[in-house]
C-alpha positions in Angstrom: -18.7 -9.1 10.7 -22.4 -9.9 10.8 -23.7 -12.9 9.0 -25.1 -10.8 6.1 -22.0 -8.7 6.0 -19.7 -11.7 6.0 -21.7 -13.3 3.2 -21.6 -10.2 1.1 -17.9 -9.8 1.6 -17.1 -13.4 0.9 -19.0 -13.1 -2.4 -17.0 -10.0 -3.4 -13.8 -11.6 -2.4 -14.6 -14.8 -4.4 -15.2 -12.8 -7.5 -12.0 -10.8 -7.0 -10.0 -14.0 -6.4 -11.4 -15.7 -9.5 -10.6 -12.6 -11.6 -7.1 -12.3 -10.3 -6.3 -16.0 -10.8 -8.0 -16.4 -14.2 -7.5 -13.1 -15.9 -4.7 -11.2 -14.1 -2.1 -14.0 -13.5 -1.5 -14.6 -17.3 -0.4 -10.9 -17.5 2.5 -11.4 -15.1 4.8 -12.2 -18.0 3.6 -9.3 -20.1 6.6 -7.2 -21.4 4.8 -4.1 -20.2 5.7 -5.0 -16.7 8.9 -3.2 -16.2 11.3 -2.1 -13.4 9.1 0.9 -12.7 5.9 -1.0 -12.6 3.3 -1.9 -15.3 2.8 0.7 -18.0 -0.2 2.9 -18.0 -1.6 1.2 -21.1 -1.4 -2.1 -19.3 -3.1 -0.6 -16.3 -5.9 0.7 -18.5 -6.3 -2.7 -20.2 -6.5 -4.6 -16.9 -9.0 -2.1 -15.4 -11.3 -2.3 -18.4 -11.4 -6.1 -17.9 -12.0 -5.6 -14.1 -14.8 -3.1 -14.9 -16.4 -5.6 -17.3 -16.1 -8.3 -14.6 -17.7 -6.1 -11.9 -14.6 -6.2 -9.6 -13.2 -2.7 -10.1 -12.6 -0.8 -6.8 -14.4 -3.7 -5.0 -13.9 -2.2 -1.5 -16.0 0.8 -2.3 -19.6 0.0 -3.0 -21.9 1.5 -5.6 -23.5 3.8 -3.1 -20.1 5.3 -2.2 -19.9 3.5 1.1 -16.6 1.8 2.1 -16.4 -1.7 3.4 -15.3 -2.0 7.0 -11.6 -2.6 7.6 -12.4 -6.2 8.5 -14.3 -6.7 5.3 -11.7 -4.8 3.3 -9.1 -7.3 4.6 -10.9 -10.2 3.0 -11.2 -8.5 -0.4 -7.7 -7.0 -0.5 -6.0 -10.3 0.4 -7.8 -11.8 -2.6 -6.6 -8.9 -4.8 -3.0 -9.4 -3.7 -2.7 -13.0 -5.0 -0.8 -11.4 -7.9 1.4 -8.3 -7.7 -0.7 -7.1 -10.6 -4.0 -7.8 -8.8 -4.3 -4.6 -6.8 -3.3 -2.6 -9.9 -6.0 -4.3 -12.0 -8.9 -4.0 -9.5 -7.9 -0.6 -8.1 -6.9 -1.6 -4.6 -3.3 -0.6 -4.9 -1.1 1.9 -3.0 -1.1 4.8 -2.9 -4.5 5.1 -4.5 -6.4 3.0 -2.0 -5.1 5.1 0.9 -5.7 8.3 -0.9 -9.3 7.3 -1.7 -9.8 6.5 1.9 -8.5 9.9 3.0 -10.5 11.9 0.5 -13.6 9.9 1.5 -13.1 10.9 5.1 -11.8 14.5 4.8 -12.6 15.8 1.3 -15.4 18.3 0.7 -18.3 17.3 -1.7 -16.6 19.4 -4.4 -13.3 17.7 -3.9 -14.9 14.3 -4.0 -16.6 15.0 -7.3 -13.5 16.5 -8.9 -10.7 14.3 -7.5 -12.1 11.2 -5.8 -14.7 10.2 -8.4 -12.2 9.5 -11.2 -10.0 7.6 -8.8 -12.9 5.3 -7.7 -13.7 4.8 -11.4 -10.2 3.7 -12.0 -9.6 6.4 -14.6 -7.0 8.4 -12.6 -4.0 7.4 -10.6 -2.8 9.5 -7.6 0.4 10.2 -5.7 1.0 11.3 -2.0 3.8 13.8 -1.8 5.1 13.6 1.8 8.6 12.0 2.0 11.6 14.3 1.3 15.2 13.5 0.3 17.1 12.2 3.3 20.4 13.6 2.1 18.9 17.1 2.2 17.7 16.8 5.8 14.1 16.4 4.7 11.2 14.5 6.2 11.4 10.7 5.8 10.1 8.5 8.6 9.8 11.7 10.7 7.3 14.0 9.0 8.0 16.7 11.6 11.2 17.4 9.7 9.1 18.7 6.7 11.0 21.4 4.7 8.5 21.9 1.8 7.0 25.3 2.4 3.5 26.7 1.8 3.1 30.5 1.7 -0.3 32.1 1.2 -0.5 34.7 -1.6 -3.9 36.1 -1.9 -6.4 33.4 -2.7 -3.6 30.9 -3.6 -0.8 29.0 -1.7 2.7 28.9 -3.2 4.5 25.7 -2.5 8.2 25.0 -2.8 10.3 22.0 -1.9 11.7 18.6 -2.8 10.1 15.2 -2.4 11.5 11.6 -2.7 10.1 8.1 -3.1 6.8 9.5 -4.4 5.0 6.4 -5.6 3.2 6.7 -8.9 4.0 10.4 -9.5 5.0 9.5 -13.0 1.6 9.3 -14.8 -0.6 10.4 -11.9 -3.5 12.7 -12.4 -4.2 13.6 -8.8 -1.7 14.7 -6.2 -1.9 15.2 -2.5 1.0 17.5 -1.4 2.1 17.9 2.1 3.8 21.2 3.0 4.4 23.3 6.0 2.7 26.7 6.5 3.2 29.1 9.5 0.5 27.1 11.3 2.0 23.7 10.6 1.6 20.9 8.1 -1.0 21.2 5.4 -2.4 19.0 2.6 -3.2 20.3 -0.8 -5.0 18.6 -3.8 -3.6 19.3 -7.2 -4.2 18.3 -10.8 -1.3 16.5 -12.4 0.8 16.8 -14.4 1.7 20.4 -13.5 4.8 22.2 -14.8 5.6 23.3 -11.3 6.0 19.7 -10.2 9.1 18.4 -12.0 10.0 14.7 -11.9 13.8 14.7 -11.6 14.2 11.0 -11.8 12.4 7.7 -11.1 14.5 5.6 -8.8 15.7 2.1 -9.5 14.3 0.2 -6.5 14.1 -3.5 -5.5 10.3 -3.6 -6.0 8.5 -3.2 -9.4 4.8 -3.6 -8.8 3.5 0.0 -8.6 2.8 2.0 -11.8 5.1 5.0 -12.2 7.7 3.6 -9.7 9.1 5.9 -7.0 10.1 9.4 -8.1 12.3 12.2 -6.8 10.4 15.5 -7.4 11.1 19.2 -7.3 8.2 21.5 -6.5 9.0 25.0 -7.9 6.5 27.8 -7.1 3.5 25.6 -7.4 0.4 27.8 -7.1 -2.6 26.1 -5.6 -6.1 27.8 -5.1 -6.9 28.1 -1.4 -10.1 26.0 -1.8 -7.9 23.1 -2.7 -6.4 22.8 0.8 -7.6 19.5 2.2 -9.1 20.3 5.5 -7.8 23.1 7.7 -4.5 25.0 7.8 -2.0 23.3 10.1 -3.9 20.1 10.5 -2.0 18.1 7.9 -0.4 15.6 10.3 -3.8 14.8 11.8 -5.2 14.1 8.4 -2.1 12.1 7.4 -2.8 9.8 10.5 -6.4 9.3 9.3 -4.8 7.9 6.1 -1.6 6.2 7.4 -3.0 3.7 9.9 -5.4 2.1 7.4 -2.9 2.3 4.6 -0.3 0.4 6.7 -2.9 -2.3 7.3 -3.9 -2.3 3.6 -0.3 -3.1 2.7 -0.4 -6.0 5.1 -3.6 -7.3 3.4 -2.4 -7.1 -0.1 1.0 -8.7 0.6 -0.6 -11.4 2.6 -2.3 -12.5 -0.6 1.0 -12.4 -2.4 2.8 -14.5 0.3 -0.1 -17.0 0.2 0.4 -17.3 -3.6 4.2 -17.7 -3.3 3.6 -20.5 -0.7 1.2 -22.2 -3.1 3.8 -22.2 -5.8 6.6 -23.4 -3.5 4.4 -26.2 -2.1 3.5 -27.4 -5.6 7.2 -27.4 -6.4 8.2 -29.3 -3.3 5.5 -32.0 -3.9 6.5 -32.6 -7.5 10.3 -32.1 -7.3 12.3 -35.2 -6.3 15.8 -35.3 -4.8 17.7 -38.0 -2.9 15.1 -40.6 -3.7 12.0 -38.8 -2.6 9.9 -35.7 -3.0 11.3 -32.5 -1.5 8.3 -32.3 0.8 9.4 -35.5 2.5 12.7 -34.0 3.5 12.2 -32.4 7.0 14.3 -29.4 6.1 11.8 -28.5 3.3 8.6 -29.8 4.9 9.3 -27.9 8.1 9.8 -24.6 6.2 6.4 -25.0 4.5 4.9 -25.8 7.9 6.4 -22.6 9.3 4.8 -20.8 6.4 1.4 -22.0 7.3 1.9 -20.8 10.9 3.2 -17.4 9.8 0.3 -17.0 7.3 -2.3 -17.7 10.0 -0.6 -15.5 12.6 -0.3 -12.6 10.1 -4.0 -13.1 9.2 -5.0 -12.9 12.8 -2.9 -9.8 13.4 -4.5 -8.1 10.4 -8.0 -9.0 11.6 -7.2 -7.8 15.1 -6.0 -4.4 13.9 -8.9 -4.1 11.5 -11.3 -4.6 14.3 -9.6 -1.8 16.3 -9.8 0.6 13.4 -13.5 -0.3 12.9 -14.3 1.1 16.3 -13.4 4.5 14.9 -10.1 5.1 16.7 -7.0 6.1 14.9 -5.3 2.8 15.9 -1.8 4.2 15.5 -0.2 1.9 18.1 -2.1 -1.2 16.8 -1.3 -0.4 13.1 2.4 -0.1 14.1 2.3 -3.5 15.8 0.5 -5.1 12.9 2.8 -3.5 10.3 5.9 -4.9 12.1 4.6 -8.3 12.8 3.0 -8.9 9.4 5.8 -7.5 7.2 8.4 -9.5 9.1 6.2 -12.7 9.0 5.5 -12.3 5.3 9.1 -11.8 4.5 10.0 -15.0 6.3 7.4 -16.8 4.1 8.8 -15.3 0.9 12.3 -16.1 1.9 11.5 -19.7 2.7 9.6 -20.1 -0.7 12.8 -18.9 -2.5 14.9 -21.4 -0.5 12.5 -24.3 -1.1 12.6 -23.7 -4.8 16.4 -23.3 -5.0 17.6 -21.9 -8.4 14.1 -21.7 -9.7 13.2 -19.5 -6.7 15.6 -16.8 -7.7 14.7 -16.9 -11.3 11.9 -15.1 -13.1 10.3 -18.4 -14.0 7.7 -17.9 -11.3 6.3 -14.9 -9.4 8.0 -16.0 -6.2 11.2 -14.0 -6.9 9.1 -10.8 -7.4 7.1 -11.4 -4.3 10.3 -11.8 -2.3 11.5 -8.4 -3.6 8.2 -6.6 -3.1 7.8 -7.8 0.5 11.4 -6.9 1.3 10.6 -3.4 0.3 7.4 -3.5 2.3 9.5 -3.9 5.5 10.7 -0.3 4.8 7.7 1.4 3.1 5.1 3.0 5.4 7.6 3.1 8.1 10.6 0.7 8.7 10.3 -1.9 11.4 12.8 -0.1 13.6 10.8 3.2 13.5 7.6 1.5 14.5 9.4 -0.3 17.3 11.0 2.9 18.5 7.5 4.5 18.5 6.2 1.6 20.5 9.1 1.8 23.0 8.3 5.5 23.6 4.7 4.6 24.4 6.0 1.9 26.8 8.1 4.5 28.6 5.2 7.0 28.8 2.9 4.3 30.1 5.5 3.2 32.7 5.9 6.8 33.9 2.2 7.3 34.1 1.8 4.1 36.2 4.7 5.2 38.5 3.0 8.5 39.2 -0.3 7.0 40.2 
């Protein structure tokens, strides 16, 4: 970042951090925070406060320009200091990734109709890609896509099933991936739509995202042809435009949460006495907190490295896979140590540490499990080795 850019970003991040710590954190005990995420009325209340404080959608500037990935990292880490922070300031998944995609690929008409209310924090969105594994559908391998799109005059008719669709319940904007004769396609739809039926909202280990994660049936959904995002058959390409930055955004937000959990565990270890001295003075505890500092810094550096790669304009698929694995595993180690340091308190709802542990455990699977990313990297290693051998 340039000097001016760094100063501007630091100022935005400082305002976001102050808002999250002072305004958002007290809401963590709000009864409207349920197993399927905060309710829509709580989301609206928090966003009104964020709007008044001038920190709503802070990574997208007033002129519509987007902070660089390196700058976004500073701001999103600040927003992640509470699981409710990204919800409040409109940097949460899947909206943040969907806004990025529409900003890159959407037509001016699409941006006005679908993107603008998302940036204003007045509409949530959902990305309909993953399909039920038990039905042979696309999960970590989108090439297994079974949801179909058939053209009928000036409309497309979409049929299929989707699973783990974050935020579908209560969303106003949908991005639906389906397969036409030419290949994968993306469609923008207004929600709710009677042709998109939410069969159930899953009970999952995490609980930070509004609407939870739904299983959905799409039954003869008719979408006007001009609501196809980009070109017919190019859906996987557009998904990659979204997925690499979205993986990294997860890393940014949960880095903030892990940092907060470590703050809480450290304060506990300093104040709590056992066997004649503070817990921090027992090597078994002190060393865990030292390891947390090391993992936090290594995760930060990995995020910054990948952000710099993405800021060159390349897709950064390999780099984002590496970052997603390294950061998600490091942050989970941190969350796990925090629970361990705090003992019984760590597994209770008395602090946010227990939730952070659950959220980051889920993060190791969402946006690609660690093993899928490693498998993808191993395939690249094999390709590169074959290329070198043939030279």
